[in-house]
C-alpha positions, 0 to 999 in steps of 0.5 A: 500500500506504500503506507506508513502509520505511526501512533503515539507522540509522533514527530515527522520531519520532512528532510527536504524542507526541514518542516516538522509535524507533531501529533498523536498519530500521523499517516504517510502515503508514498507515491504509487505509479498509476494510483498516487502521483505524489505523497500525502501526509495526514495528521488528525487529533489537533497536530502542530506543524512548524514550517521552515522557510528559506529566502531566495538565497537559501537562508532560513527565516523565522518558522511558521507554526500552524495548529489545527484539528486536522492537517493534510500535506500534499507533496510537501508543497501544499498544506491544508488545515481544518478546525480552529486553525491558528497560524503564527508567523513572527508578529502576525497571528491568523485564525480561521475555521480552515486554511491552506498554505502553498509553500512555493507560491507563499500564498495562504488562504484563511476561510470562514470567520477569518481574522488576523492580528499582530503582536505589536502593542505600540501599533496593534492591527486587526483584520476580519473577513469571511475569507482572507488571502495572504501573499508573501515575497521572500518570506515576508508578508507583502499583501493581504486581501479580505473578501466579504464583510471586511473590517480592518482597524488600528489605533488610527482608522477603522475600514469596512468594505466588501473587499479590503486590499492591504499592502505592507512595507517592512512588515508594517501596514503601508496602504489600504484600499476598500472597494466592492459591492456596497459602500466603503467606510473609513472612520478616524477619531475626527472624521468618517468617510463613505464612498464607492471606494476608498484609498488610504496612505499610512506609512509606518501604520499612521494615517496621512491621506484618505481618498474617497471616490464615488459619491463621497461623503465626509462627516465630522462631529463639531468641537463639543467644548464650543458647540453642543449639538447632535448634528454632524458637519457634512462635506460631499463631492464626487471625490473627497481627499483628506490630509491628517496631521503627521507631526504629533507624538505617536503616543497621542492617538487623538492628535495623530489622527487630527484632520488638517485639510480636506478637499471635495471635487465635483458637485461639492457641497458642505454644511458646517456649524459655527459656534455662537459667541454666546457659548456652547449651549447657544444654537450654532450658526449654519454655513452651507455652500456649493461649488465645483470644488470646496477646500477646507482648512482646519485648526485643532480639528475645527474648520478654520477657512472654507474656499469655494471654486467655480459656480459658488453659491451658499447661505450663512444662517444665524439663529435668532431668539425665539420670541415665543419661548417664554410663553411656550414654557408657561403653557 
């Protein structure tokens, strides 16, 4: 049968790669002409495998540890895992109901309730999706794609979309793209963007620029120390681009995601609340403008200047005292 079976505290080492399987029992099927073109290793009862990886120069890198209820290795090249899968790779941890890993293409897929987290406490990162694909180059994580109900977050931003495409540089999140059926959303400490698709540039895992394309809407809460209102400021356009402060201290989460500048292009409109001189409890004034392009500058997270270009129209509305307020209260 060209079949080997070992039972009881089994350790199986693949001599060509150096990868090691450990489990309560392991079955190994050798190739058979006309029946089995390649070898197969079957490990049930929640085994653990340590995959040894080498770069293009043959230098060994950090091992990848995989644990699952059942594992099957095909031809010492493709690993399949089922049941409470956990993949630990340097600082990245992946979990799912099932997974596959191709040792030659360096591509991994996590299926059902897939999630990825990192161990970096200073810059934590989390990703969720029904399916997550991981792409590596020279044994370093290069790209991650989450499909269906994708949700990615760190201390700066939360992204939600049908498809999330994340790009890494030196094992750190550098760019992110949200697209697919439905609307894409990106939420920071000061702004929320909603559009057909969104691109975020975030070197060193800090948000620098957000571009929202396709019926883009940006909303932000006014400064609660100056305005007491449940309404949010709104900016709309075919495309909305926002720039964030990049000079603040890394430990100051609120400051490092503070909005610095935002522009809306194409059929743009904005509605902002202006604080009253009578204090935060007084009704705010409303500034509504429309134009082809709207450019807003912020100071300490609040609107400082509004510039409208081409076909500019608008209204500035100030509240007046309610002459019937006293009589209404009396009644």
